[in-house]
N, C-alpha and C positions, 0 to 999 in steps of 0.2 A: 487887271489888265485893261479894262475898258477906259481907264483914265489916261493911260499912256498911248498917245497917238501913233507911236512907232510900232506898237505891238497889237493893236486892237483890230478886230474885224470891221470892215466897212460894209454897212448895210445899204442895200439898193435904195431904200427910202431917203437916205442922206444925199445921194447923188441925183436920183430921179424921184422927187417927192410926189408927183402926180401919176406915176406909172402904176398900173394895176398888174399884179403878179398872178399867174394862174395858180390854182390850189396845188400844193405839193412842191412848188418851186422853192429852192433855197433862197433865203433872204440876203445872204452875204454875197459879195461879188469879189472875184479875184483881182488883186492889185499887183503892180510891179514895184517892188522895193529896190531903189537904186541909191548907191552911195558914191559920192564923187570927192576924191582927194586929189586935186590937180598938182600939188607939190610933192606927193609921194611917188616914189619910183614903183612902177608896176609892169605888167606883161606887155603893155603897148606904149609905154613912155620910158624907154631905157635911158634916154638922155633928156635933161630938162630943156635943152635948146635943140632946135632942128638943125642938125649938122649935115644932112644928106646933100649931095651935090645937086644943084639946080633948084633947091628949095627957096621959096620966096622969103624975103627978110622983112 
């Protein structure tokens, strides 16, 4: 799992190399995993074109 960047833990040393952690503090940091598919229909893009009245073109 460490070789696959999509699944591995991110260690604080990788992001903040000179930061000193207090003893007992976990080394990994929480990350936000985000996936973006602009051409797929989803809960917030029912229509690929903005057809609402008054929408800028």
